[in-house]
C-alpha positions as CSV (number, residue, x, y, z in Angstrom):
1,M,3.3,-19.7,-53.5
2,K,-0.2,-19.2,-54.9
3,I,-2.7,-18.4,-52.2
4,T,-6.1,-20.0,-53.1
5,T,-9.4,-19.7,-51.4
6,R,-9.0,-23.2,-50.1
7,T,-5.7,-22.2,-48.5
8,L,-7.2,-19.2,-46.8
9,V,-10.1,-21.2,-45.5
10,T,-7.8,-23.9,-44.1
11,A,-5.6,-21.3,-42.5
12,I,-8.5,-19.5,-40.9
13,A,-9.9,-22.8,-39.6
14,M,-6.5,-23.8,-38.1
15,A,-6.1,-20.4,-36.5
16,T,-9.7,-20.5,-35.1
17,G,-9.0,-24.0,-33.8
18,M,-5.8,-22.9,-32.1
19,V,-7.6,-19.9,-30.4
20,A,-10.4,-22.2,-29.3
21,T,-7.9,-24.7,-27.9
22,S,-5.9,-22.0,-26.1
23,A,-9.1,-20.6,-24.6
24,A,-10.2,-24.1,-23.5
25,T,-6.8,-24.7,-22.0
26,A,-6.9,-21.5,-20.0
27,A,-10.4,-22.2,-18.8
28,D,-9.3,-25.7,-17.7
29,A,-6.4,-24.2,-15.8
30,A,-8.7,-21.8,-14.1
31,D,-11.2,-24.5,-13.2
32,N,-8.5,-26.6,-11.6
33,Y,-6.8,-23.6,-9.9
34,P,-5.1,-24.0,-7.5
35,D,-3.7,-27.5,-7.7
36,K,-0.5,-26.8,-5.8
37,P,0.8,-24.3,-3.2
38,I,0.7,-20.6,-4.0
39,R,3.8,-18.5,-3.2
40,V,3.2,-15.0,-1.9
41,I,6.1,-12.5,-2.0
42,V,6.1,-9.9,0.8
43,P,8.5,-7.2,-0.3
44,F,9.5,-6.3,3.3
45,A,11.1,-7.9,6.3
46,P,9.1,-10.2,8.6
47,G,7.3,-8.7,11.6
48,G,6.1,-5.4,10.1
49,S,2.5,-4.4,9.2
50,T,2.8,-5.6,5.6
51,D,4.0,-9.1,6.8
52,I,1.5,-9.4,9.6
53,I,-1.5,-8.5,7.3
54,A,-0.3,-10.7,4.5
55,R,0.1,-13.8,6.7
56,L,-3.2,-13.2,8.4
57,V,-5.3,-12.9,5.3
58,T,-3.6,-15.4,3.1
59,Q,-3.7,-18.1,5.8
60,R,-7.5,-17.7,5.9
61,M,-7.7,-17.6,2.0
62,A,-5.8,-20.9,1.9
63,Q,-8.7,-22.5,3.7
64,E,-11.1,-21.4,1.0
65,L,-8.8,-22.3,-1.9
66,G,-7.8,-25.7,-0.5
67,K,-4.1,-25.2,-1.0
68,P,-1.4,-23.5,1.1
69,M,-0.4,-19.9,0.5
70,V,3.3,-19.7,1.5
71,V,4.6,-16.3,2.4
72,E,8.1,-15.5,1.4
73,N,9.8,-12.2,2.6
74,K,12.0,-10.5,0.0
75,G,12.9,-7.2,1.6
76,G,15.2,-4.4,0.4
77,A,15.3,-1.2,-1.6
78,G,12.0,0.0,-0.2
79,G,10.2,-3.1,-1.4
80,A,11.6,-2.9,-5.0
81,I,13.6,-6.1,-4.8
82,G,10.6,-8.3,-4.0
83,A,8.2,-6.4,-6.3
84,A,10.6,-6.8,-9.2
85,E,10.8,-10.6,-8.7
86,A,7.0,-10.8,-8.5
87,A,6.7,-8.8,-11.7
88,R,8.8,-11.3,-13.6
89,A,6.8,-14.3,-12.4
90,K,4.8,-16.5,-14.7
91,P,1.2,-15.3,-14.9
92,D,-0.4,-18.5,-13.8
93,G,-1.5,-17.5,-10.3
94,Y,1.1,-19.4,-8.4
95,V,3.4,-16.5,-7.6
96,L,1.6,-13.5,-6.1
97,S,2.8,-10.5,-4.1
98,I,1.7,-7.9,-1.6
99,A,1.2,-4.3,-2.8
100,T,1.9,-1.3,-0.6
101,V,1.8,2.5,-1.3
102,S,5.6,2.3,-1.2
103,T,6.0,-0.3,-3.8
104,M,3.2,0.9,-6.1
105,A,3.5,4.6,-5.9
106,V,6.4,6.0,-3.9
107,N,9.2,4.0,-5.4
108,S,8.2,5.0,-8.9
109,A,8.0,8.7,-7.9
110,C,11.4,8.6,-6.2
111,R,13.2,6.3,-8.6
112,P,11.8,7.2,-12.1
113,D,14.9,6.1,-14.0
114,D,16.0,2.9,-12.4
115,L,13.0,1.1,-10.9
116,P,13.2,-2.5,-12.2
117,Y,9.4,-2.8,-12.6
118,D,6.4,-0.7,-13.8
119,P,3.8,-0.6,-11.0
120,L,1.0,0.1,-13.5
121,K,1.9,-2.3,-16.3
122,D,3.6,-5.3,-14.7
123,F,0.9,-6.3,-12.3
124,Q,-2.8,-7.3,-12.2
125,P,-4.4,-6.0,-9.1
126,V,-6.5,-8.6,-7.2
127,T,-7.9,-6.8,-4.2
128,N,-7.0,-4.4,-1.4
129,F,-6.7,-6.4,1.8
130,A,-6.8,-3.6,4.3
131,N,-6.4,0.2,4.9
132,T,-4.4,1.7,7.7
133,A,-4.7,5.2,9.1
134,N,-1.8,7.7,9.2
135,V,-1.4,10.3,11.9
136,V,0.6,13.5,12.6
137,S,1.4,13.8,16.3
138,V,3.4,16.3,18.5
139,N,5.5,16.1,21.6
140,P,3.2,16.9,24.6
141,K,5.2,20.1,25.3
142,F,4.3,21.5,21.8
143,P,2.4,24.8,22.4
144,A,-0.9,23.7,20.8
145,K,-3.7,21.5,22.0
146,D,-5.7,21.1,18.8
147,F,-5.3,21.2,15.0
148,A,-6.2,24.9,14.6
149,G,-3.6,25.9,17.2
150,F,-1.1,23.5,15.8
151,L,-1.4,25.1,12.3
152,E,-1.3,28.6,13.7
153,E,1.9,27.9,15.6
154,L,3.6,26.4,12.6
155,K,2.7,29.3,10.4
156,K,3.9,31.8,12.9
157,N,7.3,30.1,13.2
158,P,8.5,29.0,9.7
159,G,11.6,26.7,9.9
160,K,11.5,26.5,13.7
161,Y,10.0,23.0,14.1
162,S,11.2,19.6,12.8
163,Y,9.2,16.5,11.8
164,G,10.4,12.9,11.7
165,S,9.5,10.2,9.2
166,S,10.6,6.6,8.6
167,G,13.0,7.7,5.9
168,T,13.8,9.9,2.9
169,C,11.3,9.4,0.1
170,G,9.2,7.0,2.1
171,V,5.4,7.3,2.2
172,L,5.5,9.2,5.5
173,H,8.1,11.7,4.2
174,L,5.7,12.3,1.3
175,M,2.9,12.8,3.7
176,G,4.9,15.4,5.6
177,E,5.8,17.2,2.3
178,S,2.1,17.0,1.2
179,F,1.2,18.6,4.5
180,K,3.7,21.4,3.9
181,N,2.5,22.0,0.4
182,S,-1.1,22.0,1.4
183,T,-0.8,24.2,4.5
184,G,1.9,26.6,3.3
185,T,4.0,25.8,6.4
186,D,7.8,25.4,6.7
187,I,8.9,22.5,8.9
188,V,12.2,20.7,8.6
189,H,12.3,17.0,7.7
190,V,14.5,14.7,9.8
191,P,14.6,11.2,8.2
192,Y,15.1,8.1,10.4
193,K,15.7,4.4,9.6
194,G,12.2,3.3,10.5
195,S,9.3,4.6,12.5
196,G,10.6,3.2,15.8
197,P,13.5,5.6,16.2
198,A,11.4,8.5,15.0
199,V,8.7,7.8,17.6
200,A,11.3,7.6,20.3
201,D,12.8,11.0,19.4
202,A,9.4,12.6,19.1
203,V,8.5,11.4,22.6
204,G,11.9,12.5,23.9
205,G,11.6,16.0,22.4
206,Q,14.5,15.8,19.9
207,I,11.9,16.5,17.2
208,E,8.6,18.2,17.8
209,L,6.4,16.4,15.2
210,I,6.1,13.0,13.6
211,F,4.2,11.7,10.6
212,D,3.6,8.0,11.1
213,N,1.4,5.0,10.5
214,L,-1.1,5.0,13.4
215,P,-0.2,1.5,14.7
216,S,3.5,2.6,15.3
217,S,2.4,5.6,17.3
218,M,-0.7,4.4,19.0
219,G,1.0,3.0,22.1
220,Q,2.6,6.4,22.8
221,I,-0.6,8.3,22.0
222,Q,-2.5,6.1,24.5
223,A,0.3,6.6,27.1
224,G,0.4,10.3,26.6
225,G,3.9,10.4,25.1
226,L,2.5,11.9,21.9
227,R,-0.5,14.2,21.2
228,P,-2.3,13.4,17.9
229,M,-3.3,16.5,15.8
230,A,-5.0,14.9,12.8
231,V,-5.5,11.5,11.1
232,A,-5.5,10.4,7.5
233,W,-8.8,8.4,7.4
234,P,-12.2,8.7,5.7
235,E,-13.9,9.6,9.1
236,R,-13.0,10.1,12.7
237,L,-11.6,7.0,14.3
238,K,-13.5,5.4,17.2
239,S,-10.2,5.0,19.0
240,L,-9.4,8.8,18.6
241,P,-12.9,10.5,18.5
242,D,-11.5,13.9,19.3
243,V,-9.0,14.0,16.5
244,P,-10.1,15.4,13.2
245,T,-9.3,13.9,9.8
246,F,-7.1,16.0,7.4
247,K,-10.1,16.2,5.1
248,E,-12.3,17.6,7.9
249,A,-9.5,20.1,8.7
250,G,-9.6,21.3,5.1
251,F,-6.7,19.4,3.6
252,P,-8.0,16.5,1.6
253,Q,-4.7,16.1,-0.2
254,V,-3.1,14.9,3.0
255,N,-5.9,12.5,3.8
256,Q,-4.1,9.5,2.4
257,P,-4.3,6.2,4.4
258,V,-1.9,3.4,3.5
259,W,-3.1,0.0,2.2
260,Y,-1.9,-3.5,1.8
261,G,-3.3,-5.5,-1.2
262,L,-2.8,-8.6,-3.4
263,L,-1.2,-8.6,-6.9
264,A,-0.8,-11.1,-9.6
265,P,1.6,-10.7,-12.5
266,A,0.2,-8.9,-15.6
267,G,-1.5,-11.4,-17.9
268,T,-2.9,-13.6,-15.2
269,P,-6.3,-15.0,-16.4
270,M,-9.2,-13.1,-14.9
271,E,-10.8,-16.4,-13.9
272,I,-7.9,-17.0,-11.5
273,V,-7.8,-13.4,-10.4
274,N,-11.5,-13.5,-9.5
275,K,-11.1,-16.8,-7.6
276,L,-8.4,-15.2,-5.5
277,R,-10.5,-12.1,-4.9
278,D,-13.5,-14.2,-3.9
279,A,-11.3,-16.1,-1.4
280,A,-10.0,-12.8,0.0
281,V,-13.5,-11.5,0.5
282,V,-14.5,-14.5,2.6
283,A,-11.3,-14.1,4.6
284,L,-11.8,-10.4,5.2
285,K,-15.3,-11.1,6.6
286,D,-14.0,-13.6,9.2
287,P,-14.5,-12.1,12.6
288,K,-11.1,-13.4,13.8
289,V,-9.4,-11.7,10.8
290,I,-11.3,-8.5,11.4
291,E,-10.3,-8.5,15.1
292,V,-6.6,-8.9,14.4
293,L,-6.8,-6.2,11.7
294,E,-8.4,-3.8,14.1
295,Q,-5.6,-4.5,16.6
296,Q,-3.2,-3.4,13.9
297,G,-5.1,-0.2,13.4
298,S,-6.5,-1.4,10.1
299,A,-9.9,-2.0,8.5
300,P,-10.7,-4.7,5.9
301,S,-11.4,-3.8,2.3
302,G,-11.9,-6.6,-0.2
303,N,-12.7,-4.4,-3.2
304,T,-12.8,-5.4,-6.8
305,P,-9.7,-5.7,-9.1
306,E,-10.9,-2.6,-10.9
307,E,-11.4,-0.6,-7.7
308,F,-8.0,-1.6,-6.4
309,A,-6.4,-0.6,-9.7
310,K,-8.0,2.8,-9.3
311,E,-6.7,3.2,-5.8
312,I,-3.2,2.3,-7.0
313,K,-3.3,4.9,-9.8
314,E,-4.6,7.6,-7.5
315,Q,-1.7,7.1,-5.1
316,Y,0.8,6.8,-8.0
317,D,-0.3,10.2,-9.2
318,W,-0.3,11.7,-5.7
319,A,3.2,10.5,-5.0
320,K,4.5,11.8,-8.4
321,D,2.9,15.2,-7.7
322,V,4.4,15.5,-4.2
323,V,7.9,14.5,-5.2
324,Q,7.8,17.0,-8.1
325,K,6.5,19.9,-6.1
326,S,8.9,19.3,-3.2
327,N,11.9,18.4,-5.4
328,I,12.5,15.3,-3.3
329,K,15.6,13.2,-4.3
330,L,17.0,10.0,-3.0
331,Q,20.6,10.6,-1.7
């Protein structure tokens, strides 16, 4: 076939028209978004912090968007089952998911060969809903009253003390190992099936230390069943004014709060992503939403997609580093 100048001009015109039509269609879809309910996959069971925060914020977002946001719990495999389903969804803004440090950082570090999604490539971050503090606490009989004494006692007695976490290769296990790596201490990890049993054994004295999300431990801290040594948070908490942050104590590597954010599948038009983020910002400024978040031991965020993507990458790199240094493996 002979290619003439006229043929080339026609082809270019057709291609340009197709691109313009495609762009116009995408713009129309964004303008009309949403025109039906939005499904939000929570990759954990109902009732936990991830589920509570997701329902709280998306319910308020739905008022702004004018369509329901329907939460669907898809738990299992440390959040990998729900996250994998969300990653495969059509990138049109009607199937979203909740991101956690576990799904976006820890799973990839602990399951580098068989994780059914790529945290950095398969999702478009929308915004971080909220941050939650972590804490290391001890049984009240532990022979130290403050962080300096706590660290001194651990260093004097390598291998003597045990710490509990919510499970092997969970974010709290990685926090414990990061603490060990940063402080040069030797404490024995005891994995539990969730924070509840770990807290109970720490209070009962079966283990001496526990690394935990603050909301799970706060009741026992307030009741005197646990003594907090340090928190992972940007600054001292109003609820625990005498407890230093890990950064303040000299160990910024351990100063890692957890977060709960909103994701869309990769390829979702940014016009839709920005609509969702704008609705989230309004929701996170609602006094009623803020009040419930604070009751959960959390603080609202509402950052930009770019800022949330940076947070995800930082935690992704942190988790990889801890797993490699500590040679952590799932059994």
